[in-house]
N, CA, C and O of each residue as an XYZ file, in Angstrom:
704
protein
N     -14.660     22.937    -28.534
C     -14.179     21.829    -29.170
C     -13.277     20.822    -27.874
O     -12.917     19.654    -28.020
N     -13.076     21.689    -26.640
C     -12.365     21.082    -25.797
C     -13.272     20.295    -24.843
O     -13.140     19.516    -23.898
N     -13.553     20.459    -25.044
C     -15.917     19.428    -24.639
C     -15.002     17.647    -24.782
O     -14.585     16.840    -23.952
N     -15.030     17.695    -25.979
C     -14.673     16.641    -27.121
C     -13.189     16.140    -26.320
O     -13.420     15.145    -25.634
N     -12.040     16.492    -26.258
C     -10.783     16.529    -25.575
C     -10.776     16.117    -24.104
O     -10.267     15.053    -23.753
N     -11.304     16.908    -23.310
C     -11.980     16.339    -21.556
C     -12.516     14.756    -21.836
O     -12.034     13.791    -21.242
N     -13.635     14.653    -22.882
C     -14.004     13.049    -22.654
C     -13.162     12.207    -23.783
O     -13.801     11.269    -24.259
N     -12.092     12.353    -24.190
C     -11.027     11.737    -24.888
C     -10.335     11.334    -23.997
O     -10.315     10.105    -23.932
N      -9.406     12.149    -22.844
C      -8.944     11.803    -21.269
C      -9.430     11.377    -21.094
O      -9.102     10.271    -21.522
N     -10.823     11.303    -20.340
C     -11.482     10.197    -19.506
C     -11.381      8.973    -19.871
O     -10.754      8.106    -19.261
N     -12.169      8.794    -21.182
C     -12.128      7.552    -22.148
C     -10.586      6.994    -21.846
O     -10.381      5.870    -21.388
N      -9.882      7.630    -22.063
C      -8.344      7.038    -21.849
C      -8.030      6.420    -20.843
O      -7.385      5.373    -20.895
N      -8.376      6.884    -19.915
C      -8.169      6.785    -18.165
C      -8.351      5.416    -17.859
O      -7.516      4.614    -17.442
N     -10.124      5.171    -18.242
C     -10.746      4.358    -17.851
C     -11.372      3.396    -18.621
O     -12.469      2.850    -18.505
N     -10.149      3.245    -19.728
C     -11.137      2.515    -21.001
C     -10.497      1.013    -20.272
O      -9.520      0.955    -19.525
N     -11.569     -0.423    -20.845
C     -11.484     -1.413    -20.774
C     -10.388     -1.540    -21.704
O     -10.327     -0.931    -22.772
N      -9.270     -2.586    -21.142
C      -7.821     -3.404    -21.580
C      -8.383     -4.585    -22.572
O      -7.609     -5.361    -23.131
N      -9.467     -4.629    -22.695
C      -9.943     -5.763    -23.893
C      -9.824     -5.662    -25.220
O      -9.884     -6.678    -25.913
N      -9.556     -3.875    -26.010
C      -9.953     -3.932    -26.984
C      -9.018     -4.013    -28.161
O      -9.211     -3.443    -29.235
N      -8.037     -4.738    -27.875
C      -6.921     -4.540    -28.828
C      -5.911     -4.671    -28.101
O      -5.835     -4.936    -26.901
N      -5.074     -4.465    -28.911
C      -3.186     -4.407    -28.612
C      -2.790     -2.974    -28.256
O      -2.019     -2.759    -27.321
N      -3.173     -2.256    -28.800
C      -3.340     -0.809    -28.785
C      -3.787      0.127    -28.924
O      -3.642      1.145    -29.599
N      -4.938     -0.616    -27.563
C      -6.404     -0.042    -27.210
C      -5.914      0.894    -25.953
O      -5.327      0.068    -25.255
N      -5.855      1.732    -25.502
C      -5.511      2.729    -24.228
C      -4.104      2.252    -24.104
O      -3.804      1.518    -23.163
N      -3.188      2.633    -25.021
C      -1.832      2.782    -25.039
C      -0.973      3.454    -24.557
O      -0.051      3.605    -25.359
N      -0.740      4.182    -23.168
C      -0.114      5.378    -23.105
C       1.263      5.618    -22.596
O       2.052      5.006    -23.315
N       1.808      6.202    -21.736
C       3.056      7.096    -21.173
C       3.893      6.017    -20.402
O       5.114      6.039    -20.250
N       3.028      5.081    -19.950
C       3.273      4.085    -18.929
C       5.068      3.827    -19.410
O       6.208      4.292    -19.394
N       3.893      2.334    -19.943
C       5.125      1.123    -20.785
C       4.745      0.698    -22.071
O       3.862      1.237    -22.738
N       5.365     -0.195    -22.386
C       5.212     -0.638    -23.579
C       3.977     -1.402    -24.014
O       3.980     -1.667    -25.216
N       2.933     -1.816    -23.339
C       1.973     -2.406    -24.094
C       0.639     -2.304    -22.239
O       0.465     -3.445    -21.812
N       0.109     -1.521    -21.620
C      -0.581     -1.687    -20.777
C      -1.392     -2.246    -20.611
O      -2.006     -2.415    -19.557
N      -1.628     -2.783    -21.928
C      -3.424     -2.697    -22.017
C      -3.785     -4.509    -23.116
O      -4.594     -4.901    -23.957
N      -2.201     -5.228    -22.125
C      -2.772     -6.485    -23.055
C      -3.128     -7.368    -22.259
O      -2.886     -8.553    -22.490
N      -3.921     -6.869    -20.912
C      -4.719     -7.619    -20.040
C      -4.791     -6.599    -18.960
O      -4.360     -5.469    -18.731
N      -6.028     -8.123    -18.025
C      -6.441     -7.359    -16.295
C      -4.779     -7.067    -15.843
O      -4.346     -5.941    -15.598
N      -4.187     -7.983    -15.806
C      -3.011     -8.560    -15.169
C      -1.760     -7.227    -15.282
O      -1.187     -7.295    -16.370
N      -1.372     -6.352    -14.611
C       0.316     -5.948    -14.954
C       1.276     -6.449    -14.898
O       1.855     -6.683    -13.837
N       1.752     -6.787    -16.176
C       3.173     -7.709    -15.643
C       4.569     -7.367    -15.543
O       5.691     -7.868    -15.469
N       3.768     -5.941    -15.585
C       5.455     -4.952    -14.921
C       5.508     -4.385    -13.396
O       6.466     -4.116    -12.671
N       4.218     -4.314    -13.211
C       4.079     -4.013    -11.726
C       4.597     -4.613    -10.518
O       4.896     -3.809     -9.634
N       4.813     -6.141    -10.215
C       5.230     -6.593     -9.470
C       7.002     -6.430     -9.474
O       7.689     -6.840     -8.538
N       7.502     -5.838    -10.554
C       8.845     -5.764    -10.484
C       9.318     -4.806     -9.928
O      10.431     -5.028     -9.450
N       8.593     -2.946     -9.663
C       8.640     -2.123     -9.067
C       8.961     -1.807     -8.117
O       8.317     -2.394     -7.247
N       9.864     -0.956     -7.623
C       9.914     -0.818     -5.941
C       8.512     -0.527     -5.599
O       8.276     -1.249     -4.631
N       7.576      0.077     -5.855
C       6.524     -0.407     -5.092
C       5.865     -1.060     -4.376
O       5.357     -1.129     -3.256
N       6.063     -1.792     -5.806
C       5.754     -3.606     -5.096
C       6.385     -4.051     -3.933
O       6.015     -4.307     -2.787
N       7.860     -4.080     -4.789
C       8.186     -4.934     -3.643
C       8.620     -4.545     -2.081
O       8.764     -5.119     -1.002
N       8.722     -3.357     -2.579
C       7.523     -2.781     -0.864
C       6.969     -2.614     -0.401
O       7.074     -1.858      0.565
N       5.718     -3.343     -0.840
C       4.554     -3.723     -0.443
C       4.858     -4.868      0.250
O       4.951     -4.855      1.477
N       5.069     -6.128     -0.589
C       5.579     -6.572     -0.331
C       6.340     -7.148      0.397
O       6.040     -8.338      0.308
N       7.339     -7.000      1.226
C       8.094     -6.355      2.328
C       6.997     -6.371      3.843
O       6.830     -7.110      4.813
N       6.474     -5.174      3.358
C       6.001     -4.521      4.805
C       4.900     -5.582      4.882
O       4.426     -5.902      5.972
N       4.465     -6.164      3.660
C       3.235     -7.425      4.205
C       3.736     -8.992      5.087
O       3.011     -9.708      5.777
N       4.649     -9.104      4.888
C       5.514    -10.175      5.153
C       5.749     -9.824      6.466
O       5.409    -10.676      7.288
N       6.322     -8.631      6.967
C       6.604     -7.818      8.180
C       6.004     -8.127      8.891
O       6.302     -8.959      9.749
N       5.017     -7.595      8.782
C       3.337     -7.525      9.147
C       3.008     -8.562      9.550
O       2.781     -8.572     10.760
N       2.832     -9.816      8.843
C       2.267    -10.979      9.433
C       3.023    -11.847     10.094
O       2.515    -12.635     10.891
N       5.230    -11.789      9.677
C       5.886    -12.370     11.191
C       5.342    -11.758     12.576
O       5.236    -12.363     13.643
N       4.986    -10.260     12.276
C       5.034     -9.587     13.571
C       3.578    -10.691     14.063
O       3.596    -11.680     14.796
N       2.716    -10.216     13.522
C       1.902    -10.880     14.086
C       0.999    -12.120     14.855
O       0.048    -12.246     15.626
N       2.445    -13.324     13.728
C       2.772    -14.875     13.724
C       3.388    -14.476     15.850
O       3.018    -15.152     16.810
N       3.930    -13.767     15.886
C       5.615    -13.684     16.693
C       4.295    -13.266     17.599
O       3.916    -14.135     18.384
N       3.700    -12.262     17.575
C       2.773    -11.871     18.687
C       1.373    -13.380     19.228
O       0.859    -13.665     20.310
N       1.279    -13.792     18.240
C      -0.131    -14.296     18.580
C       0.499    -15.938     19.008
O      -0.016    -16.722     19.805
N       1.472    -16.090     18.383
C       1.708    -17.357     19.429
C       2.626    -17.719     20.384
O       3.080    -18.768     20.840
N       2.780    -16.399     20.570
C       3.667    -16.347     22.086
C       2.519    -16.648     23.294
O       1.380    -16.365     22.923
N       2.594    -17.041     24.332
C       2.083    -17.851     25.295
C       1.838    -16.340     26.375
O       2.654    -15.434     26.547
N       0.287    -16.489     27.048
C      -0.034    -15.041     27.667
C      -0.262    -14.184     27.203
O      -0.008    -13.200     27.898
N      -0.703    -13.956     26.175
C      -0.818    -12.640     25.598
C      -2.148    -12.577     25.780
O      -2.780    -12.635     24.725
N      -2.715    -12.488     26.648
C      -4.130    -11.590     26.678
C      -4.425    -10.347     27.267
O      -5.449     -9.847     27.734
N      -3.302     -9.993     27.130
C      -3.422     -8.840     27.449
C      -3.857     -7.321     26.872
O      -2.864     -6.640     27.129
N      -4.613     -6.657     26.374
C      -5.303     -5.346     25.364
C      -4.128     -5.126     24.577
O      -4.250     -4.979     23.360
N      -3.093     -5.088     25.083
C      -1.672     -3.884     24.504
C      -1.504     -5.589     23.375
O      -1.175     -5.379     22.208
N      -1.684     -6.771     23.701
C      -0.733     -7.276     22.278
C      -2.370     -7.602     21.458
O      -2.231     -8.066     20.326
N      -3.807     -7.409     21.906
C      -4.549     -7.310     21.025
C      -4.527     -6.401     20.005
O      -4.534     -6.574     18.786
N      -4.498     -5.388     20.683
C      -4.186     -4.048     19.918
C      -3.107     -4.028     18.967
O      -3.076     -3.409     17.903
N      -2.158     -4.831     19.505
C      -1.033     -5.343     18.317
C      -1.212     -6.320     17.092
O      -0.736     -6.418     15.961
N      -1.757     -6.721     17.552
C      -2.691     -7.705     15.860
C      -3.637     -7.251     15.621
O      -3.826     -7.645     14.470
N      -4.983     -6.262     16.059
C      -5.218     -5.514     15.018
C      -4.612     -5.036     13.752
O      -4.745     -5.412     12.588
N      -3.487     -3.539     14.642
C      -3.426     -3.313     13.982
C      -2.510     -4.044     12.297
O      -2.322     -3.651     11.146
N      -2.193     -5.232     13.105
C      -0.698     -5.693     12.292
C      -1.616     -6.259     11.285
O      -1.019     -6.224     10.209
N      -2.760     -6.749     11.144
C      -4.112     -7.510     10.461
C      -4.423     -5.929      9.789
O      -4.289     -5.379      8.696
N      -4.718     -5.720     10.601
C      -5.765     -4.531      9.415
C      -5.028     -3.579      8.201
O      -5.541     -3.035      7.223
N      -3.001     -3.613      8.873
C      -2.458     -3.052      8.143
C      -2.009     -3.560      6.777
O      -1.742     -2.973      5.728
N      -2.013     -5.151      7.215
C      -1.969     -6.260      6.239
C      -2.756     -6.180      5.345
O      -2.181     -5.895      4.295
N      -4.169     -6.331      5.207
C      -5.324     -6.153      4.483
C      -5.439     -5.179      3.835
O      -5.934     -5.387      2.727
N      -5.047     -3.624      4.179
C      -5.080     -2.562      3.396
C      -3.865     -2.592      2.782
O      -3.823     -1.551      2.125
N      -2.664     -3.312      2.596
C      -1.766     -3.036      2.028
C      -1.797     -4.038      0.722
O      -1.178     -3.602     -0.248
N      -2.283     -5.019      0.599
C      -2.805     -6.423     -0.147
C      -4.059     -5.539     -1.215
O      -4.243     -5.530     -2.433
N      -4.761     -4.843     -0.028
C      -5.679     -4.642     -1.244
C      -5.443     -3.152     -2.294
O      -6.091     -2.718     -3.246
N      -4.350     -2.722     -1.671
C      -4.125     -2.048     -2.900
C      -2.468     -2.223     -3.277
O      -1.891     -1.245     -3.752
N      -1.810     -3.338     -3.082
C      -1.243     -4.026     -3.911
C      -2.115     -4.872     -5.262
O      -1.773     -4.935     -6.443
N      -3.458     -5.525     -4.523
C      -3.972     -5.529     -5.715
C      -4.616     -4.859     -6.379
O      -4.674     -5.041     -7.595
N      -5.437     -3.665     -5.608
C      -5.786     -2.862     -7.036
C      -4.484     -2.009     -7.971
O      -4.805     -1.280     -8.909
N      -2.997     -2.211     -7.577
C      -2.193     -2.268     -8.812
C      -1.793     -2.842     -9.823
O      -1.367     -2.393    -10.887
N      -2.028     -4.439     -9.254
C      -1.983     -5.497    -10.211
C      -2.519     -5.911    -11.253
O      -2.175     -6.311    -12.365
N      -4.192     -5.596    -10.203
C      -5.252     -5.968    -11.579
C      -5.530     -4.046    -12.064
O      -6.654     -3.581    -12.255
N      -4.461     -3.373    -12.152
C      -5.407     -2.301    -12.638
C      -6.620     -1.811    -12.306
O      -7.380     -1.289    -13.122
N      -6.776     -1.907    -11.514
C      -8.480     -1.378    -10.209
C      -8.978     -0.029    -10.717
O     -10.076      0.362    -11.114
N      -7.376      0.741    -10.513
C      -7.166      2.578    -10.259
C      -7.960      3.010    -11.988
O      -8.499      4.112    -12.091
N      -7.943      2.140    -13.096
C      -8.276      2.778    -14.173
C      -9.942      2.637    -13.800
O     -10.871      3.420    -13.997
N      -9.901      1.506    -13.274
C     -11.924      1.612    -13.814
C     -12.365      2.275    -12.257
O     -13.202      3.172    -12.359
N     -12.077      2.070    -11.333
C     -12.464      3.737    -10.304
C     -11.499      4.613    -10.704
O     -10.280      4.517    -10.849
N     -12.123      5.296    -10.820
C     -11.431      6.772    -11.532
C     -11.770      7.761    -10.173
O     -11.068      8.670     -9.730
N     -13.356      7.167     -9.565
C     -13.303      8.488     -8.462
C     -13.014      8.680     -7.690
O     -13.401      9.598     -6.966
N     -11.589      7.320     -7.328
C     -11.201      7.688     -6.220
C      -9.464      8.209     -6.693
O      -8.898      7.778     -7.697
N      -8.914      9.102     -5.813
C      -7.867      9.487     -5.855
C      -6.794      8.179     -5.580
O      -6.500      8.411     -4.407
N      -6.280      7.347     -5.831
C      -5.812      6.096     -4.917
C      -4.368      6.564     -4.584
O      -3.752      5.961     -3.705
N      -3.762      7.667     -5.276
C      -2.526      8.122     -4.179
C      -2.998      8.635     -3.275
O      -2.831      8.101     -2.178
N      -3.665      9.698     -3.354
C      -4.268     10.529     -2.406
C      -4.315      9.277     -1.030
O      -3.786      9.326      0.081
N      -5.131      8.265     -1.633
C      -5.759      7.795     -0.248
C      -5.174      6.184     -0.030
O      -5.669      5.211      0.537
N      -3.593      6.435     -0.922
C      -2.433      5.485     -0.472
C      -1.625      6.015      0.297
O      -1.158      5.288      1.173
N      -1.171      7.494      0.236
C      -0.885      8.282      1.303
C      -1.774      8.609      2.785
O      -1.230      8.327      3.853
N      -2.810      9.064      2.774
C      -3.404      9.252      3.908
C      -3.767      6.995      5.038
O      -4.209      6.600      6.117
N      -3.418      6.629      4.272
C      -3.479      4.827      4.155
C      -2.622      4.923      5.608
O      -2.864      4.770      6.806
N      -1.096      5.386      4.474
C       0.053      4.923      5.427
C       0.446      5.904      6.139
O       1.259      5.588      7.008
N       0.129      7.114      6.078
C       0.141      7.821      7.780
C      -0.398      7.618      8.796
O       0.208      7.376      9.840
N      -1.921      7.691      8.656
C      -2.592      6.733     10.042
C      -2.106      5.661     10.098
O      -1.509      5.521     11.165
N      -2.039      4.467      9.213
C      -1.567      3.173      9.627
C      -0.239      3.147      9.950
O      -0.094      2.055     10.499
N       1.200      3.916      9.926
C       2.015      4.139     10.439
C       2.197      4.466     11.965
O       2.917      3.922     12.803
N       1.129      5.761     12.092
C       1.366      6.188     12.926
C       0.509      5.126     14.303
O       0.727      5.155     15.514
N      -0.326      4.399     13.641
C      -1.113      3.725     14.613
C      -0.011      2.117     15.323
O       0.189      1.698     16.463
N       0.454      1.651     13.926
C       1.546      0.956     13.896
C       2.984      0.638     14.542
O       3.662     -0.369     14.743
N       3.107      2.147     14.782
C       4.358      2.917     15.594
C       3.765      2.998     17.349
O       4.500      2.954     18.336
N       2.714      3.087     17.352
C       2.263      2.960     18.948
C       2.073      1.910     18.976
O       2.056      1.716     20.191
N       1.831      0.623     18.346
C       1.564     -0.469     19.030
C       2.537     -1.085     19.331
O       2.549     -1.776     20.350
N       3.732     -0.968     18.398
C       4.886     -1.895     18.726
C       5.213     -1.366     19.899
O       5.307     -2.110     20.875
N       5.488      0.275     20.035
C       5.993      0.871     21.457
C       5.146     -0.193     22.841
O       5.570     -0.659     23.898
N       4.105     -0.223     22.305
C       3.258     -0.185     24.056
C       3.759     -1.833     23.770
O       3.592     -2.133     24.952
N       4.055     -2.638     23.387
C       4.130     -3.706     23.160
C       5.451     -4.829     22.957
O       5.783     -5.985     22.693
N       5.817     -3.671     23.259
C       7.655     -3.380     23.400
C       7.674     -3.098     25.007
O       8.401     -3.863     25.640
N       7.182     -2.399     25.532
C       7.524     -2.100     26.551
C       6.472     -2.942     27.333
O       6.426     -2.748     28.548
N       5.772     -3.694     26.883
C       4.800     -4.964     27.615
C       4.934     -6.298     27.362
O       4.280     -7.301     27.649
N       6.390     -5.971     26.483
C       7.137     -7.695     26.394
C       7.349     -8.560     27.875
O       7.160     -9.752     28.116
N       7.825     -7.437     28.757
C       7.947     -8.913     29.688
C       8.752    -10.079     29.787
O       8.475    -11.063     30.473
N      10.025     -9.892     28.889
C      11.240    -10.721     28.073
C      10.806    -11.983     27.939
O      11.432    -12.955     28.363
N       9.497    -12.050     27.227
C       8.749    -12.941     26.305
C       9.240    -13.004     25.136
O       8.800    -12.130     24.389
N      10.526    -14.208     24.356
C      11.215    -13.804     23.181
C      10.253    -13.375     21.834
O      10.693    -12.543     21.040
N       8.768    -14.065     21.609
C       8.116    -14.412     20.683
C       7.093    -12.761     20.463
O       6.499    -12.279     19.498
N       7.294    -12.333     21.831
C       6.223    -10.734     21.968
C       7.741     -9.673     21.339
O       7.633     -8.730     20.555
N       8.840    -10.098     21.853
C      10.243     -8.801     21.389
C      10.595     -8.626     20.550
O      11.301     -7.695     20.161
N       9.804    -10.311     19.554
C      10.764    -10.744     18.480
C       9.464     -9.754     17.790
O       9.772     -8.785     17.096
N       7.722    -10.163     18.101
C       7.088     -9.460     16.859
C       6.977     -7.286     17.331
O       6.888     -6.263     16.653
N       7.036     -7.520     18.421
C       7.758     -5.921     18.794
C       9.023     -5.244     17.516
O       8.912     -4.136     16.993
N       9.811     -5.932     17.323
C      10.807     -5.779     16.237
C      10.068     -5.795     14.933
O      10.226     -4.935     14.067
N       9.448     -6.575     14.861
C       9.221     -6.955     13.564
C       7.932     -6.202     13.322
O       7.430     -6.408     12.217
N       7.232     -5.291     14.205
C       6.793     -4.031     14.163
C       7.345     -2.938     14.032
O       6.967     -2.121     13.192
N       8.753     -2.648     15.179
C       8.720     -1.580     14.079
C      10.027     -1.532     12.570
O      10.468     -0.642     11.842
N      10.179     -2.606     12.668
C      10.432     -2.992     11.363
C       9.600     -3.011     10.304
O      10.156     -2.951      9.208
N       8.164     -3.091     10.324
C       7.456     -2.740      8.960
C       6.984     -1.271      9.443
O       5.833     -0.967      9.129
N       7.491     -0.640      9.929
C       6.650      0.830     10.600
C       7.457      1.729     10.084
O       7.007      2.843      9.815
N       8.991      1.368      9.814
C      10.341      1.699      8.892
C       9.960      1.808      7.201
O      10.072      2.611      6.275
N       9.410      0.373      7.485
C       9.308      0.195      5.858
C       7.595      0.676      5.550
O       7.189      0.157      4.510
N       6.679      1.444      6.164
C       5.914      2.551      5.688
C       6.098      3.475      5.991
O       5.677      4.487      5.430
N       6.853      3.436      7.071
C       7.201      5.429      6.454
C       8.307      5.441      5.153
O       8.606      6.493      4.588
N       8.816      4.244      4.798
C       9.227      4.809      3.557
C       8.235      5.030      1.986
O       8.354      5.674      0.943
N       7.230      4.051      2.602
C       5.655      4.195      1.441
C       4.914      5.137      1.932
O       3.688      5.151      1.829
N       5.757      6.209      2.644
C       4.305      7.162      3.103
C       5.570      7.988      2.290
O       5.071      8.746      1.458
N       6.435      8.026      2.294
C       7.534      9.111      0.896
C       7.305      8.778      0.275
O       7.030      9.702     -0.490
N       7.059      7.528     -0.381
C       6.932      7.324     -1.823
C       5.967      7.800     -2.379
O       6.079      8.326     -3.486
N       4.598      7.705     -1.613
C       3.342      8.399     -1.867
C       3.341      9.733     -1.822
O       2.520     10.354     -2.497
N       4.110     10.278     -1.153
C       3.896     11.653     -1.151
C       4.420     12.539     -2.339
O       3.926     13.570     -2.794
N       5.983     11.603     -2.864
C       6.618     11.450     -3.913
C       5.588     11.782     -5.066
O       5.728     12.803     -5.738
N       4.414     10.778     -5.305
C       3.935     10.511     -6.193
C       2.969     11.184     -6.271
O       2.808     11.701     -7.377
N       2.012     11.461     -5.300
C       0.956     12.271     -5.105
C       0.808     13.604     -4.877
O      -0.279     14.071     -5.216
N       1.828     14.548     -4.262
C       2.482     15.534     -3.823
C       3.233     16.041     -5.029
O       2.504     16.858     -5.592
N       4.176     15.929     -5.553
C       5.344     16.169     -5.969
C       4.778     16.601     -7.467
O       4.791     17.718     -7.983
N       4.223     15.211     -8.053
C       3.767     15.273     -9.365
C       2.882     16.125     -9.226
O       3.083     16.968    -10.099
N       1.853     16.446     -8.521
C       0.965     17.399     -8.572
C       1.364     18.895     -9.114
O       1.183     19.655    -10.065
N       2.088     18.782     -7.747
C       3.204     20.436     -8.348
C       3.438     21.049     -9.613
O       3.218     22.150    -10.118
N       4.371     19.113    -10.232
C       4.867     19.782    -11.492
C       3.340     19.724    -12.628
O       2.984     20.624    -13.389
N       3.113     19.271    -12.556
C       2.188     19.276    -13.739
C       1.138     20.435    -13.402
O       0.461     20.782    -14.370
N       0.876     21.119    -12.144
C       0.221     22.641    -12.146
C       0.995     23.717    -13.200
O       0.590     24.566    -13.994
N       2.798     23.052    -12.629
C       3.294     24.687    -12.881
C       3.311     24.770    -14.455
O       3.403     25.894    -14.950
N       3.214     23.441    -15.454
C       3.736     23.341    -16.588
C       2.243     24.074    -17.578
O       2.306     24.177    -18.803
């Protein structure tokens, strides 16, 4: 009978949310199956952190992009890193907002988010340092580098949050 219990667990984690008001209700909240959109997620700390990261990355990109004489490859690297991080954070935000993690169970979302934040934070830190060192007192580039450092700090907070979710939760589940 253990095979049937495993089948029920898999079905619950990847079930569609259109089967009724009580279908797939789990321990997460009041009624997570009311629709495709998760109404609780935008108010969580993780979602607000993602929005803050996206805003600071977008401001950093606009500051550097709109500065005159930014033809250096260092500035282009900064622009690529900020936009790529922005797009990936937006993708993770949409995955959580539309509950796509329930449909795509073959991907370990906490682990992929942790890896993204580790690599993206390191690249953003390097890009911010290089941009700040080559700013040549241009106010837009300096502002972009400052917002890059702020986004780096926010990404470090997400690394900690992702680590707490993926590693600490797994270790406490294994002990039980």
